[in-house]
N, CA and C atoms of all chains as a GROMACS GRO file, in nm:
protein
  657
    1LYS      N    1  16.669  12.280   6.776
    1LYS     CA    2  16.746  12.239   6.881
    1LYS      C    3  16.608  12.182   6.973
    2ASN      N    4  16.646  12.042   6.979
    2ASN     CA    5  16.546  11.947   7.112
    2ASN      C    6  16.569  12.050   7.238
    3GLU      N    7  16.445  12.033   7.315
    3GLU     CA    8  16.450  12.061   7.408
    3GLU      C    9  16.518  11.987   7.562
    4VAL      N   10  16.508  11.870   7.511
    4VAL     CA   11  16.580  11.754   7.627
    4VAL      C   12  16.690  11.681   7.523
    5GLU      N   13  16.833  11.678   7.568
    5GLU     CA   14  16.941  11.605   7.484
    5GLU      C   15  16.957  11.502   7.586
    6GLN      N   16  16.960  11.415   7.550
    6GLN     CA   17  17.103  11.290   7.628
    6GLN      C   18  17.122  11.183   7.564
    7SER      N   19  17.258  11.171   7.633
    7SER     CA   20  17.371  11.115   7.647
    7SER      C   21  17.411  11.006   7.723
    8PRO      N   22  17.457  10.895   7.631
    8PRO     CA   23  17.512  10.857   7.484
    8PRO      C   24  17.357  10.799   7.469
    9GLN      N   25  17.295  10.800   7.307
    9GLN     CA   26  17.251  10.706   7.283
    9GLN      C   27  17.236  10.577   7.280
   10ASN      N   28  17.345  10.481   7.284
   10ASN     CA   29  17.322  10.363   7.299
   10ASN      C   30  17.469  10.323   7.385
   11LEU      N   31  17.463  10.210   7.465
   11LEU     CA   32  17.533  10.210   7.550
   11LEU      C   33  17.526  10.017   7.572
   12THR      N   34  17.681   9.978   7.584
   12THR     CA   35  17.687   9.835   7.590
   12THR      C   36  17.751   9.835   7.745
   13ALA      N   37  17.729   9.769   7.805
   13ALA     CA   38  17.843   9.735   7.935
   13ALA      C   39  17.799   9.575   7.979
   14GLN      N   40  17.959   9.568   8.049
   14GLN     CA   41  17.986   9.437   8.152
   14GLN      C   42  17.854   9.442   8.278
   15GLU      N   43  17.809   9.304   8.276
   15GLU     CA   44  17.710   9.289   8.431
   15GLU      C   45  17.819   9.358   8.550
   16GLY      N   46  17.778   9.427   8.583
   16GLY     CA   47  17.853   9.470   8.702
   16GLY      C   48  17.938   9.623   8.708
   17GLU      N   49  17.868   9.640   8.599
   17GLU     CA   50  17.950   9.776   8.564
   17GLU      C   51  17.925   9.933   8.596
   18PHE      N   52  17.942  10.018   8.652
   18PHE     CA   53  17.898  10.138   8.702
   18PHE      C   54  17.817  10.238   8.575
   19ILE      N   55  17.695  10.252   8.583
   19ILE     CA   56  17.646  10.346   8.424
   19ILE      C   57  17.630  10.420   8.458
   20THR      N   58  17.655  10.533   8.378
   20THR     CA   59  17.578  10.653   8.394
   20THR      C   60  17.523  10.743   8.260
   21ILE      N   61  17.387  10.795   8.275
   21ILE     CA   62  17.326  10.834   8.102
   21ILE      C   63  17.320  10.987   8.200
   22ASN      N   64  17.341  11.102   8.087
   22ASN     CA   65  17.278  11.210   8.117
   22ASN      C   66  17.198  11.260   8.016
   23CYS      N   67  17.166  11.404   8.103
   23CYS     CA   68  17.055  11.435   8.041
   23CYS      C   69  17.054  11.599   8.069
   24SER      N   70  17.049  11.701   7.950
   24SER     CA   71  17.025  11.800   7.949
   24SER      C   72  16.933  11.869   7.881
   25TYR      N   73  16.857  11.998   7.953
   25TYR     CA   74  16.759  12.065   7.905
   25TYR      C   75  16.781  12.182   7.873
   26SER      N   76  16.683  12.259   7.802
   26SER     CA   77  16.710  12.398   7.772
   26SER      C   78  16.568  12.468   7.850
   27VAL      N   79  16.443  12.466   7.893
   27VAL     CA   80  16.353  12.499   7.933
   27VAL      C   81  16.310  12.487   8.060
   28GLY      N   82  16.258  12.605   8.117
   28GLY     CA   83  16.234  12.620   8.250
   28GLY      C   84  16.137  12.473   8.327
   29ILE      N   85  16.142  12.435   8.443
   29ILE     CA   86  16.102  12.308   8.418
   29ILE      C   87  16.036  12.312   8.570
   30SER      N   88  15.943  12.243   8.587
   30SER     CA   89  15.904  12.178   8.728
   30SER      C   90  15.915  12.064   8.760
   31ALA      N   91  15.956  11.967   8.673
   31ALA     CA   92  16.005  11.835   8.733
   31ALA      C   93  16.109  11.807   8.610
   32LEU      N   94  16.151  11.688   8.664
   32LEU     CA   95  16.243  11.626   8.565
   32LEU      C   96  16.233  11.453   8.583
   33HIS      N   97  16.202  11.390   8.498
   33HIS     CA   98  16.122  11.224   8.492
   33HIS      C   99  16.283  11.179   8.429
   34TRP      N  100  16.262  11.069   8.485
   34TRP     CA  101  16.370  10.953   8.461
   34TRP      C  102  16.251  10.788   8.391
   35LEU      N  103  16.264  10.753   8.313
   35LEU     CA  104  16.160  10.677   8.264
   35LEU      C  105  16.211  10.542   8.177
   36GLN      N  106  16.228  10.425   8.229
   36GLN     CA  107  16.241  10.287   8.167
   36GLN      C  108  16.154  10.262   8.068
   37GLN      N  109  16.194  10.202   7.980
   37GLN     CA  110  16.098  10.126   7.882
   37GLN      C  111  16.185  10.004   7.814
   38HIS      N  112  16.077   9.900   7.812
   38HIS     CA  113  16.133   9.740   7.821
   38HIS      C  114  16.057   9.742   7.684
   39PRO      N  115  16.156   9.612   7.602
   39PRO     CA  116  16.080   9.561   7.478
   39PRO      C  117  15.909   9.555   7.502
   40GLY      N  118  15.843   9.581   7.373
   40GLY     CA  119  15.717   9.568   7.408
   40GLY      C  120  15.614   9.669   7.467
   41GLY      N  121  15.724   9.769   7.469
   41GLY     CA  122  15.646   9.950   7.481
   41GLY      C  123  15.648   9.956   7.656
   42GLY      N  124  15.611   9.875   7.743
   42GLY     CA  125  15.558   9.984   7.880
   42GLY      C  126  15.676  10.059   7.954
   43ILE      N  127  15.598  10.154   7.997
   43ILE     CA  128  15.684  10.200   8.086
   43ILE      C  129  15.682  10.259   8.201
   44VAL      N  130  15.800  10.243   8.216
   44VAL     CA  131  15.797  10.252   8.464
   44VAL      C  132  15.832  10.407   8.426
   45SER      N  133  15.779  10.481   8.533
   45SER     CA  134  15.860  10.575   8.590
   45SER      C  135  15.961  10.547   8.704
   46LEU      N  136  16.079  10.570   8.700
   46LEU     CA  137  16.178  10.555   8.808
   46LEU      C  138  16.206  10.748   8.879
   47PHE      N  139  16.201  10.771   8.897
   47PHE     CA  140  16.238  10.937   8.920
   47PHE      C  141  16.177  11.036   8.905
   48MET      N  142  16.095  11.136   8.982
   48MET     CA  143  16.066  11.234   8.935
   48MET      C  144  16.123  11.331   9.061
   49LEU      N  145  16.180  11.461   9.002
   49LEU     CA  146  16.286  11.528   9.010
   49LEU      C  147  16.300  11.654   9.043
   50SER      N  148  16.284  11.761   9.110
   50SER     CA  149  16.284  11.866   9.109
   50SER      C  150  16.396  11.951   9.117
   51SER      N  151  16.478  11.897   9.228
   51SER     CA  152  16.650  11.899   9.314
   51SER      C  153  16.682  11.804   9.395
   52GLY      N  154  16.852  11.806   9.427
   52GLY     CA  155  16.895  11.735   9.443
   52GLY      C  156  16.902  11.628   9.360
   53LYS      N  157  16.894  11.526   9.487
   53LYS     CA  158  16.931  11.355   9.456
   53LYS      C  159  16.810  11.237   9.474
   54LYS      N  160  16.810  11.140   9.430
   54LYS     CA  161  16.704  11.047   9.479
   54LYS      C  162  16.776  10.898   9.402
   55LYS      N  163  16.745  10.805   9.542
   55LYS     CA  164  16.778  10.680   9.541
   55LYS      C  165  16.686  10.600   9.538
   56HIS      N  166  16.683  10.474   9.453
   56HIS     CA  167  16.596  10.369   9.479
   56HIS      C  168  16.705  10.204   9.429
   57GLY      N  169  16.742  10.167   9.572
   57GLY     CA  170  16.780  10.029   9.501
   57GLY      C  171  16.916  10.072   9.486
   58ARG      N  172  16.957  10.011   9.357
   58ARG     CA  173  17.094  10.028   9.252
   58ARG      C  174  17.061  10.148   9.188
   59LEU      N  175  16.974  10.212   9.178
   59LEU     CA  176  16.952  10.358   9.108
   59LEU      C  177  16.975  10.469   9.171
   60ILE      N  178  17.006  10.572   9.103
   60ILE     CA  179  17.034  10.721   9.137
   60ILE      C  180  17.051  10.824   9.021
   61ALA      N  181  16.928  10.930   9.017
   61ALA     CA  182  16.919  11.009   8.984
   61ALA      C  183  16.972  11.155   9.044
   62THR      N  184  16.996  11.252   9.015
   62THR     CA  185  17.071  11.372   9.052
   62THR      C  186  17.037  11.466   8.926
   63ILE      N  187  16.968  11.581   8.961
   63ILE     CA  188  16.958  11.732   8.918
   63ILE      C  189  17.035  11.849   8.979
   64ASN      N  190  17.086  11.918   8.853
   64ASN     CA  191  17.167  12.034   8.914
   64ASN      C  192  17.077  12.109   8.793
   65ILE      N  193  16.967  12.201   8.862
   65ILE     CA  194  16.874  12.301   8.878
   65ILE      C  195  16.978  12.429   8.754
   66GLN      N  196  17.086  12.451   8.794
   66GLN     CA  197  17.125  12.587   8.771
   66GLN      C  198  17.242  12.541   8.635
   67GLU      N  199  17.289  12.430   8.643
   67GLU     CA  200  17.345  12.393   8.493
   67GLU      C  201  17.218  12.341   8.456
   68LYS      N  202  17.097  12.318   8.453
   68LYS     CA  203  17.031  12.257   8.379
   68LYS      C  204  17.034  12.058   8.354
   69HIS      N  205  17.118  12.004   8.412
   69HIS     CA  206  17.145  11.904   8.369
   69HIS      C  207  17.109  11.788   8.508
   70SER      N  208  17.081  11.661   8.461
   70SER     CA  209  17.041  11.544   8.553
   70SER      C  210  17.131  11.428   8.491
   71SER      N  211  17.144  11.371   8.566
   71SER     CA  212  17.217  11.204   8.543
   71SER      C  213  17.139  11.097   8.606
   72LEU      N  214  17.115  10.999   8.551
   72LEU     CA  215  17.113  10.875   8.595
   72LEU      C  216  17.214  10.792   8.624
   73HIS      N  217  17.214  10.715   8.722
   73HIS     CA  218  17.362  10.602   8.758
   73HIS      C  219  17.292  10.503   8.773
   74ILE      N  220  17.337  10.369   8.731
   74ILE     CA  221  17.318  10.210   8.827
   74ILE      C  222  17.449  10.167   8.828
   75THR      N  223  17.387  10.158   8.961
   75THR     CA  224  17.528  10.084   9.011
   75THR      C  225  17.524   9.934   8.994
   76ALA      N  226  17.606   9.850   8.974
   76ALA     CA  227  17.612   9.738   8.961
   76ALA      C  228  17.527   9.658   8.940
   77SER      N  229  17.529   9.701   8.761
   77SER     CA  230  17.458   9.644   8.669
   77SER      C  231  17.426   9.549   8.676
   78HIS      N  232  17.274   9.488   8.572
   78HIS     CA  233  17.265   9.341   8.594
   78HIS      C  234  17.169   9.330   8.415
   79PRO      N  235  17.194   9.263   8.362
   79PRO     CA  236  17.109   9.241   8.250
   79PRO      C  237  17.003   9.262   8.245
   80ARG      N  238  16.906   9.272   8.389
   80ARG     CA  239  16.774   9.296   8.388
   80ARG      C  240  16.777   9.409   8.353
   81ASP      N  241  16.899   9.533   8.394
   81ASP     CA  242  16.856   9.674   8.325
   81ASP      C  243  16.868   9.711   8.233
   82SER      N  244  16.884   9.592   8.114
   82SER     CA  245  16.886   9.610   7.993
   82SER      C  246  16.733   9.669   7.942
   83ALA      N  247  16.738   9.836   7.914
   83ALA     CA  248  16.599   9.893   7.885
   83ALA      C  249  16.629  10.013   7.767
   84VAL      N  250  16.531  10.080   7.721
   84VAL     CA  251  16.588  10.212   7.708
   84VAL      C  252  16.577  10.280   7.802
   85TYR      N  253  16.617  10.407   7.850
   85TYR     CA  254  16.592  10.501   7.949
   85TYR      C  255  16.564  10.657   7.897
   86ILE      N  256  16.481  10.688   7.912
   86ILE     CA  257  16.411  10.805   7.860
   86ILE      C  258  16.356  10.910   7.962
   87CYS      N  259  16.461  11.039   7.906
   87CYS     CA  260  16.476  11.138   8.009
   87CYS      C  261  16.354  11.251   8.020
   88ALA      N  262  16.212  11.308   8.064
   88ALA     CA  263  16.143  11.356   7.984
   88ALA      C  264  16.137  11.489   8.134
   89VAL      N  265  16.131  11.596   8.109
   89VAL     CA  266  16.083  11.767   8.165
   89VAL      C  267  15.960  11.814   8.114
   90GLY      N  268  15.875  11.825   8.220
   90GLY     CA  269  15.756  11.868   8.274
   90GLY      C  270  15.805  12.065   8.263
   91ASN      N  271  15.767  12.134   8.135
   91ASN     CA  272  15.797  12.231   8.184
   91ASN      C  273  15.706  12.354   8.298
   92THR      N  274  15.732  12.482   8.328
   92THR     CA  275  15.604  12.561   8.397
   92THR      C  276  15.507  12.585   8.344
   93GLY      N  277  15.485  12.542   8.193
   93GLY     CA  278  15.335  12.546   8.114
   93GLY      C  279  15.289  12.394   8.126
   94ASN      N  280  15.343  12.329   8.219
   94ASN     CA  281  15.282  12.180   8.235
   94ASN      C  282  15.240  12.100   8.104
   95GLN      N  283  15.356  12.150   7.992
   95GLN     CA  284  15.409  12.075   7.883
   95GLN      C  285  15.537  11.975   7.905
   96PHE      N  286  15.560  11.846   7.867
   96PHE     CA  287  15.632  11.741   7.863
   96PHE      C  288  15.709  11.754   7.734
   97TYR      N  289  15.849  11.774   7.783
   97TYR     CA  290  15.921  11.684   7.686
   97TYR      C  291  16.026  11.622   7.689
   98PHE      N  292  16.068  11.508   7.550
   98PHE     CA  293  16.125  11.415   7.629
   98PHE      C  294  16.273  11.394   7.527
   99GLY      N  295  16.326  11.336   7.633
   99GLY     CA  296  16.464  11.322   7.524
   99GLY      C  297  16.457  11.177   7.436
  100THR      N  298  16.534  11.113   7.303
  100THR     CA  299  16.509  11.048   7.236
  100THR      C  300  16.552  10.941   7.319
  101GLY      N  301  16.622  10.934   7.410
  101GLY     CA  302  16.624  10.765   7.467
  101GLY      C  303  16.787  10.690   7.455
  102THR      N  304  16.826  10.642   7.559
  102THR     CA  305  16.942  10.612   7.592
  102THR      C  306  16.944  10.440   7.562
  103SER      N  307  16.954  10.362   7.489
  103SER     CA  308  16.975  10.220   7.472
  103SER      C  309  17.030  10.149   7.574
  104LEU      N  310  17.014  10.083   7.651
  104LEU     CA  311  17.138  10.007   7.758
  104LEU      C  312  17.134   9.870   7.753
  105THR      N  313  17.221   9.816   7.712
  105THR     CA  314  17.264   9.644   7.677
  105THR      C  315  17.317   9.613   7.786
  106VAL      N  316  17.322   9.540   7.876
  106VAL     CA  317  17.372   9.480   8.035
  106VAL      C  318  17.455   9.309   7.977
  107ILE      N  319  17.584   9.292   7.955
  107ILE     CA  320  17.628   9.136   7.872
  107ILE      C  321  17.665   9.047   8.042
  108PRO      N  322  17.597   8.966   8.010
  108PRO     CA  323  17.660   8.877   8.152
  108PRO      C  324  17.774   8.852   8.132
  109LYS      N  325  14.589   9.714   9.362
  109LYS     CA  326  14.509   9.799   9.289
  109LYS      C  327  14.515   9.800   9.172
  110ALA      N  328  14.458   9.807   9.000
  110ALA     CA  329  14.433   9.804   8.901
  110ALA      C  330  14.580   9.919   8.874
  111GLY      N  331  14.628   9.882   8.755
  111GLY     CA  332  14.719   9.972   8.669
  111GLY      C  333  14.628  10.085   8.573
  112VAL      N  334  14.717  10.086   8.492
  112VAL     CA  335  14.668  10.197   8.368
  112VAL      C  336  14.603  10.112   8.267
  113THR      N  337  14.452  10.103   8.221
  113THR     CA  338  14.400  10.016   8.111
  113THR      C  339  14.412  10.080   7.986
  114GLN      N  340  14.445  10.066   7.894
  114GLN     CA  341  14.450  10.139   7.753
  114GLN      C  342  14.392  10.002   7.655
  115THR      N  343  14.250  10.027   7.619
  115THR     CA  344  14.232   9.951   7.476
  115THR      C  345  14.215  10.046   7.346
  116PRO      N  346  14.159   9.960   7.235
  116PRO     CA  347  14.302   9.857   7.215
  116PRO      C  348  14.412   9.829   7.233
  117ARG      N  349  14.488   9.712   7.225
  117ARG     CA  350  14.636   9.668   7.275
  117ARG      C  351  14.658   9.719   7.084
  118TYR      N  352  14.606   9.715   7.018
  118TYR     CA  353  14.675   9.648   6.897
  118TYR      C  354  14.536   9.692   6.801
  119LEU      N  355  14.572   9.816   6.667
  119LEU     CA  356  14.504   9.802   6.597
  119LEU      C  357  14.540   9.848   6.441
  120ILE      N  358  14.438   9.802   6.350
  120ILE     CA  359  14.499   9.840   6.216
  120ILE      C  360  14.430   9.919   6.178
  121LYS      N  361  14.401  10.060   6.085
  121LYS     CA  362  14.314  10.123   6.025
  121LYS      C  363  14.377  10.093   5.858
  122THR      N  364  14.254  10.201   5.796
  122THR     CA  365  14.291  10.242   5.714
  122THR      C  366  14.293  10.387   5.650
  123ARG      N  367  14.384  10.426   5.622
  123ARG     CA  368  14.446  10.559   5.557
  123ARG      C  369  14.243  10.652   5.509
  124GLY      N  370  14.252  10.770   5.588
  124GLY     CA  371  14.114  10.836   5.556
  124GLY      C  372  14.001  10.790   5.678
  125GLN      N  373  14.015  10.695   5.735
  125GLN     CA  374  13.971  10.618   5.883
  125GLN      C  375  13.959  10.746   5.994
  126GLN      N  376  13.882  10.686   6.061
  126GLN     CA  377  13.921  10.747   6.250
  126GLN      C  378  13.910  10.634   6.327
  127VAL      N  379  13.969  10.671   6.404
  127VAL     CA  380  14.010  10.585   6.502
  127VAL      C  381  13.980  10.673   6.678
  128THR      N  382  13.919  10.545   6.779
  128THR     CA  383  13.909  10.657   6.943
  128THR      C  384  13.957  10.492   7.015
  129LEU      N  385  14.043  10.575   7.092
  129LEU     CA  386  14.132  10.494   7.190
  129LEU      C  387  14.100  10.535   7.325
  130SER      N  388  14.112  10.412   7.408
  130SER     CA  389  14.054  10.465   7.554
  130SER      C  390  14.158  10.466   7.659
  131CYS      N  391  14.121  10.526   7.762
  131CYS     CA  392  14.253  10.501   7.891
  131CYS      C  393  14.193  10.477   7.997
  132SER      N  394  14.224  10.362   8.075
  132SER     CA  395  14.145  10.387   8.214
  132SER      C  396  14.222  10.442   8.284
  133PRO      N  397  14.264  10.516   8.402
  133PRO     CA  398  14.346  10.550   8.488
  133PRO      C  399  14.361  10.488   8.587
  134ILE      N  400  14.459  10.496   8.736
  134ILE     CA  401  14.429  10.402   8.830
  134ILE      C  402  14.286  10.512   8.943
  135SER      N  403  14.241  10.401   8.999
  135SER     CA  404  14.115  10.454   9.055
  135SER      C  405  14.171  10.581   9.158
  136GLY      N  406  14.093  10.711   9.118
  136GLY     CA  407  14.125  10.816   9.227
  136GLY      C  408  14.233  10.916   9.124
  137HIS      N  409  14.295  10.888   9.049
  137HIS     CA  410  14.406  10.981   9.008
  137HIS      C  411  14.313  11.080   8.901
  138ARG      N  412  14.330  11.177   8.862
  138ARG     CA  413  14.213  11.263   8.772
  138ARG      C  414  14.295  11.304   8.664
  139SER      N  415  14.416  11.300   8.664
  139SER     CA  416  14.476  11.378   8.561
  139SER      C  417  14.522  11.213   8.420
  140VAL      N  418  14.522  11.232   8.347
  140VAL     CA  419  14.521  11.141   8.225
  140VAL      C  420  14.562  11.266   8.131
  141SER      N  421  14.703  11.155   8.086
  141SER     CA  422  14.756  11.259   7.981
  141SER      C  423  14.821  11.162   7.852
  142TRP      N  424  14.840  11.214   7.718
  142TRP     CA  425  14.876  11.096   7.619
  142TRP      C  426  14.950  11.156   7.520
  143TYR      N  427  15.023  11.041   7.500
  143TYR     CA  428  15.148  11.052   7.447
  143TYR      C  429  15.156  10.923   7.298
  144GLN      N  430  15.224  11.023   7.188
  144GLN     CA  431  15.290  10.959   7.078
  144GLN      C  432  15.385  10.886   7.077
  145GLN      N  433  15.466  10.779   7.046
  145GLN     CA  434  15.574  10.733   7.007
  145GLN      C  435  15.623  10.670   6.875
  146THR      N  436  15.660  10.720   6.825
  146THR     CA  437  15.732  10.660   6.695
  146THR      C  438  15.915  10.690   6.673
  147PRO      N  439  15.946  10.575   6.603
  147PRO     CA  440  16.097  10.549   6.618
  147PRO      C  441  16.164  10.691   6.542
  148GLY      N  442  16.081  10.759   6.452
  148GLY     CA  443  16.176  10.878   6.414
  148GLY      C  444  16.153  10.982   6.460
  149GLN      N  445  16.022  11.008   6.609
  149GLN     CA  446  16.002  11.172   6.668
  149GLN      C  447  16.028  11.118   6.827
  150GLY      N  448  16.032  10.981   6.821
  150GLY     CA  449  16.012  10.958   7.008
  150GLY      C  450  15.907  10.972   7.032
  151LEU      N  451  15.921  10.971   7.227
  151LEU     CA  452  15.761  11.070   7.266
  151LEU      C  453  15.738  11.161   7.245
  152GLN      N  454  15.647  11.203   7.217
  152GLN     CA  455  15.556  11.314   7.201
  152GLN      C  456  15.451  11.371   7.264
  153PHE      N  457  15.426  11.475   7.367
  153PHE     CA  458  15.295  11.500   7.408
  153PHE      C  459  15.200  11.506   7.349
  154LEU      N  460  15.065  11.482   7.375
  154LEU     CA  461  14.986  11.525   7.300
  154LEU      C  462  14.866  11.598   7.359
  155PHE      N  463  14.827  11.560   7.474
  155PHE     CA  464  14.742  11.648   7.572
  155PHE      C  465  14.739  11.586   7.709
  156GLU      N  466  14.680  11.672   7.811
  156GLU     CA  467  14.658  11.619   7.966
  156GLU      C  468  14.526  11.638   7.969
  157TYR      N  469  14.483  11.583   8.019
  157TYR     CA  470  14.342  11.594   8.114
  157TYR      C  471  14.347  11.623   8.270
  158PHE      N  472  14.242  11.683   8.307
  158PHE     CA  473  14.246  11.701   8.445
  158PHE      C  474  14.078  11.756   8.444
  159SER      N  475  14.047  11.654   8.540
  159SER     CA  476  13.865  11.662   8.611
  159SER      C  477  13.828  11.724   8.493
  160GLU      N  478  13.813  11.680   8.362
  160GLU     CA  479  13.726  11.661   8.249
  160GLU      C  480  13.778  11.796   8.139
  161THR      N  481  13.889  11.817   8.213
  161THR     CA  482  13.895  11.987   8.107
  161THR      C  483  14.058  11.938   8.061
  162GLN      N  484  14.011  11.994   7.920
  162GLN     CA  485  14.202  11.992   7.903
  162GLN      C  486  14.290  12.083   7.940
  163ARG      N  487  14.367  12.047   7.982
  163ARG     CA  488  14.493  12.107   8.092
  163ARG      C  489  14.576  12.184   7.973
  164ASN      N  490  14.627  12.104   7.888
  164ASN     CA  491  14.758  12.121   7.798
  164ASN      C  492  14.731  12.092   7.712
  165LYS      N  493  14.814  12.092   7.574
  165LYS     CA  494  14.834  12.063   7.430
  165LYS      C  495  14.905  12.070   7.367
  166GLY      N  496  14.993  11.968   7.291
  166GLY     CA  497  15.099  11.997   7.293
  166GLY      C  498  15.066  11.987   7.120
  167ASN      N  499  15.179  11.993   7.019
  167ASN     CA  500  15.205  12.069   6.883
  167ASN      C  501  15.154  11.967   6.804
  168PHE      N  502  15.027  11.917   6.810
  168PHE     CA  503  14.975  11.824   6.676
  168PHE      C  504  14.821  11.942   6.644
  169PRO      N  505  14.851  11.851   6.493
  169PRO     CA  506  14.739  11.914   6.438
  169PRO      C  507  14.585  11.854   6.522
  170GLY      N  508  14.499  11.969   6.462
  170GLY     CA  509  14.340  11.904   6.537
  170GLY      C  510  14.270  11.773   6.489
  171ARG      N  511  14.313  11.741   6.420
  171ARG     CA  512  14.287  11.602   6.360
  171ARG      C  513  14.304  11.466   6.527
  172PHE      N  514  14.375  11.546   6.601
  172PHE     CA  515  14.375  11.482   6.699
  172PHE      C  516  14.294  11.566   6.846
  173SER      N  517  14.246  11.465   6.873
  173SER     CA  518  14.133  11.559   7.018
  173SER      C  519  14.118  11.447   7.120
  174GLY      N  520  14.072  11.474   7.212
  174GLY     CA  521  14.053  11.381   7.358
  174GLY      C  522  13.929  11.451   7.411
  175ARG      N  523  13.883  11.360   7.524
  175ARG     CA  524  13.788  11.396   7.630
  175ARG      C  525  13.805  11.301   7.760
  176GLN      N  526  13.769  11.372   7.821
  176GLN     CA  527  13.759  11.279   7.967
  176GLN      C  528  13.658  11.291   8.022
  177PHE      N  529  13.619  11.152   8.081
  177PHE     CA  530  13.503  11.169   8.117
  177PHE      C  531  13.503  11.176   8.292
  178SER      N  532  13.347  11.192   8.319
  178SER     CA  533  13.358  11.275   8.447
  178SER      C  534  13.375  11.085   8.567
  179ASN      N  535  13.421  10.991   8.512
  179ASN     CA  536  13.498  10.856   8.602
  179ASN      C  537  13.672  10.873   8.581
  180SER      N  538  13.687  11.005   8.494
  180SER     CA  539  13.849  10.997   8.477
  180SER      C  540  13.887  10.897   8.350
  181ARG      N  541  13.805  10.836   8.322
  181ARG     CA  542  13.862  10.786   8.167
  181ARG      C  543  13.859  10.889   8.078
  182SER      N  544  13.948  10.819   8.008
  182SER     CA  545  13.972  10.951   7.882
  182SER      C  546  13.975  10.860   7.722
  183GLU      N  547  13.933  10.930   7.644
  183GLU     CA  548  13.940  10.933   7.493
  183GLU      C  549  14.012  10.955   7.428
  184MET      N  550  14.084  10.953   7.332
  184MET     CA  551  14.155  11.049   7.207
  184MET      C  552  14.107  10.959   7.066
  185ASN      N  553  14.087  11.088   7.005
  185ASN     CA  554  14.025  11.060   6.863
  185ASN      C  555  14.144  11.098   6.777
  186VAL      N  556  14.179  11.027   6.640
  186VAL     CA  557  14.269  11.077   6.574
  186VAL      C  558  14.167  11.102   6.416
  187SER      N  559  14.126  11.150   6.333
  187SER     CA  560  14.010  11.128   6.215
  187SER      C  561  14.116  11.127   6.108
  188THR      N  562  14.064  11.119   6.007
  188THR     CA  563  14.108  11.124   5.904
  188THR      C  564  14.283  11.082   5.904
  189LEU      N  565  14.280  10.977   5.958
  189LEU     CA  566  14.420  10.909   5.966
  189LEU      C  567  14.499  10.908   5.863
  190GLU      N  568  14.634  10.922   5.864
  190GLU     CA  569  14.714  10.890   5.790
  190GLU      C  570  14.807  10.817   5.793
  191LEU      N  571  14.948  10.767   5.689
  191LEU     CA  572  15.024  10.670   5.741
  191LEU      C  573  15.083  10.707   5.852
  192GLY      N  574  15.136  10.813   5.859
  192GLY     CA  575  15.251  10.864   5.917
  192GLY      C  576  15.188  10.885   6.091
  193ASP      N  577  15.030  10.878   6.093
  193ASP     CA  578  14.975  10.822   6.261
  193ASP      C  579  15.006  10.710   6.295
  194SER      N  580  15.067  10.602   6.213
  194SER     CA  581  15.118  10.491   6.273
  194SER      C  582  15.240  10.516   6.396
  195ALA      N  583  15.154  10.488   6.510
  195ALA     CA  584  15.237  10.461   6.653
  195ALA      C  585  15.208  10.375   6.731
  196LEU      N  586  15.305  10.397   6.832
  196LEU     CA  587  15.252  10.339   6.976
  196LEU      C  588  15.194  10.483   7.044
  197TYR      N  589  15.044  10.449   7.117
  197TYR     CA  590  14.972  10.583   7.182
  197TYR      C  591  15.003  10.533   7.345
  198LEU      N  592  15.021  10.609   7.418
  198LEU     CA  593  15.064  10.569   7.583
  198LEU      C  594  14.964  10.711   7.634
  199CYS      N  595  14.873  10.640   7.705
  199CYS     CA  596  14.849  10.718   7.836
  199CYS      C  597  14.902  10.719   7.955
  200ALA      N  598  14.926  10.810   8.056
  200ALA     CA  599  14.956  10.814   8.174
  200ALA      C  600  14.873  10.885   8.284
  201SER      N  601  14.853  10.840   8.394
  201SER     CA  602  14.776  10.898   8.486
  201SER      C  603  14.869  10.911   8.622
  202SER      N  604  14.768  11.006   8.672
  202SER     CA  605  14.804  11.053   8.822
  202SER      C  606  14.760  11.113   8.883
  203LEU      N  607  14.776  11.169   8.994
  203LEU     CA  608  14.656  11.196   9.098
  203LEU      C  609  14.654  11.386   9.027
  204ARG      N  610  14.749  11.443   9.026
  204ARG     CA  611  14.754  11.552   8.976
  204ARG      C  612  14.810  11.608   8.885
  205HIS      N  613  14.943  11.538   8.834
  205HIS     CA  614  15.009  11.631   8.691
  205HIS      C  615  15.131  11.525   8.683
  206GLY      N  616  15.151  11.472   8.605
  206GLY     CA  617  15.327  11.415   8.547
  206GLY      C  618  15.289  11.279   8.466
  207LEU      N  619  15.412  11.218   8.532
  207LEU     CA  620  15.415  11.062   8.441
  207LEU      C  621  15.424  10.989   8.547
  208ALA      N  622  15.348  10.961   8.604
  208ALA     CA  623  15.344  10.858   8.695
  208ALA      C  624  15.309  10.725   8.673
  209PHE      N  625  15.233  10.688   8.630
  209PHE     CA  626  15.221  10.563   8.563
  209PHE      C  627  15.151  10.524   8.411
  210PHE      N  628  15.211  10.482   8.353
  210PHE     CA  629  15.200  10.434   8.237
  210PHE      C  630  15.091  10.336   8.211
  211GLY      N  631  14.995  10.314   8.132
  211GLY     CA  632  14.913  10.223   8.047
  211GLY      C  633  15.020  10.146   7.973
  212GLN      N  634  15.002  10.036   7.869
  212GLN     CA  635  15.076   9.943   7.816
  212GLN      C  636  15.061   9.984   7.632
  213GLY      N  637  15.032  10.073   7.580
  213GLY     CA  638  14.994  10.145   7.522
  213GLY      C  639  14.923  10.103   7.372
  214THR      N  640  14.878  10.167   7.295
  214THR     CA  641  14.775  10.076   7.156
  214THR      C  642  14.919  10.110   7.070
  215ARG      N  643  14.869  10.022   6.967
  215ARG     CA  644  14.985  10.010   6.879
  215ARG      C  645  14.893  10.022   6.761
  216LEU      N  646  14.896  10.125   6.703
  216LEU     CA  647  14.831  10.183   6.562
  216LEU      C  648  14.899  10.155   6.470
  217THR      N  649  14.845  10.115   6.381
  217THR     CA  650  14.881  10.081   6.196
  217THR      C  651  14.816  10.102   6.125
  218VAL      N  652  14.855  10.236   6.052
  218VAL     CA  653  14.753  10.268   5.940
  218VAL      C  654  14.830  10.260   5.814
  219VAL      N  655  14.720  10.190   5.759
  219VAL     CA  656  14.756  10.104   5.618
  219VAL      C  657  14.694  10.179   5.521
   0.00000   0.00000   0.00000
């Protein structure tokens, strides 16, 4: 069993749609991260969460510690949002575990 | 402020050889962590260094090793390369701990 499960694996949306990517984890965590990876490999850290909700522009990340679940929402999606989104958790022992990623394609 | 710099960007090695990859963190960052990314396994944590000490290690064989220098630059070494070591190797730097800033990665191909 993977420590971090992400869904969906692939997602295609029309420009302007509201998008949700889900992440469930099984380890005790110190923090959860949402990462964005564009073709070519570069990774950008979007959010680090240990509780509640964070918002940055059109992106919103939430976490429910009791349910061990996090969501990443993209409002008014745009083709430039096309990327792979990866959920990562840092456990209480300072190890990191990664989801397999969600490949998002936003069609104009 | 310069970002995280990884060198080289691309590398081709032969089975059995060894390789050293370098990561220069953002100035002032003391934590450097390393990751392996493959199509089959996704991202996997290799190890983390903080102030020249290995703070944590993932589940990789002893052929994978690393170190951190007093200027926080870090190197990772893979000895006796295997075909399965072909991957994108990423490092990340942060002030204390975490996945704050990533380098562009080194793409290693073992033939």
